[in-house]
N, C-alpha and C positions, 0 to 999 in steps of 0.2 A: 553469371557467376555468383552474383549476390543472392539470387533466388535459390541457387543450389546449396549454398552455405546455410541460408536461412532454413531450408527444408531439412538439411542434415541436423541442425541444432534442435529443431522441433520434433524430430523423429524419436519416439520413446519405445518402439517395439523391441529394441535390443535390451533396454533396461528391464522390460517385463520378462524376457527370456532369462536374463541373469537372475532375477528374483525367483523365478520358478526353479532354476537350477540350485539356488541356495536352499530353498525349501526342501527340495528332493534330497540334497546332501545331508541336511539336518535330520530328516526323517530316517534316512538310511543309517546314520550314526546311532540314532536312538534305537532302531530295530536291532542293529548288531550288538549293542551293549545289552539289551534286554535278552536276546537269544543266548548270548554268552553266559549271562547270569543264570538263566533258567537251565541251561545245559549243565552247569556245574552242580546245581541243586539236584537235578535228575540223576546225575552220575552218582552223587552221594547216596541218594535213595536206592538206586539199583544195587549199589555196593552193599548197603545195609541189608537189603532183602536177600541178596546172594549169600551173605555171611550167615544170616539167620536160617537159611534153608540147608546149610551144610551141616 
């Protein structure tokens, strides 16, 4: 039993998976914010071009 608890405490594979999940979540937030900002700018540009063509 003591060896099982010692092995459980020294196992760090779960921590690595959590770290990768946090990195992936952070990157997805950055990508979503960037795409949202670019989408708004592109929408304004297309609206201006559409108005100029009319």
